C-alpha positions as CSV (number, residue, x, y, z in Angstrom):
1,M,2.5,-4.0,23.5
2,S,4.5,-3.8,20.3
3,K,6.1,-0.6,19.1
4,D,5.5,1.1,15.8
5,P,7.9,-0.4,13.2
6,L,8.1,2.9,11.3
7,E,9.0,4.8,14.5
8,E,11.7,2.2,15.2
9,F,13.0,2.5,11.7
10,L,13.2,6.3,11.8
11,K,15.1,6.5,15.1
12,D,18.4,6.1,13.3
13,P,19.4,9.4,11.7
14,D,21.1,7.6,8.7
15,R,17.9,5.7,7.9
16,R,15.9,8.9,8.3
17,A,18.1,10.7,5.9
18,K,17.9,7.8,3.4
19,A,14.1,7.7,3.6
20,F,14.0,11.5,3.1
21,L,16.2,11.3,0.0
22,V,14.1,8.4,-1.5
23,L,10.8,10.2,-0.8
24,T,12.1,13.5,-2.2
25,G,13.3,11.7,-5.4
26,A,10.0,10.0,-5.8
27,M,8.1,13.3,-5.5
28,I,10.4,14.9,-8.1
29,L,10.1,12.0,-10.4
30,S,6.3,11.9,-10.1
31,T,6.1,15.7,-10.8
32,I,8.3,15.3,-14.0
33,L,6.1,12.4,-15.2
34,I,2.9,14.4,-14.6
35,V,4.3,17.3,-16.6
36,I,5.4,15.1,-19.5
37,G,2.0,13.4,-19.5
38,T,0.2,16.8,-19.6
39,I,2.4,18.0,-22.4
40,V,1.7,14.9,-24.5
41,F,-2.0,15.1,-23.8
42,I,-2.1,18.8,-24.9
43,L,-0.1,18.0,-28.1
44,T,-2.4,15.1,-28.8
45,A,-5.5,17.1,-28.2
46,I,-4.3,19.9,-30.6
47,G,-3.4,17.3,-33.2
48,I,0.4,17.7,-33.4
49,I,1.0,14.2,-32.1
50,N,-1.0,11.3,-33.5
51,L,-1.0,8.4,-31.1
């Protein structure tokens, strides 16, 4: 029976740390993009920005 490739990948502490940093960066970036999109939407709905 084959082992889980993700489990094999995360056995190494260096790979686990790198994966953590990448996922944390992706979560921060997605949050920033959501905030920017919300601000642009509100400004467009009010009429300050005409897109």
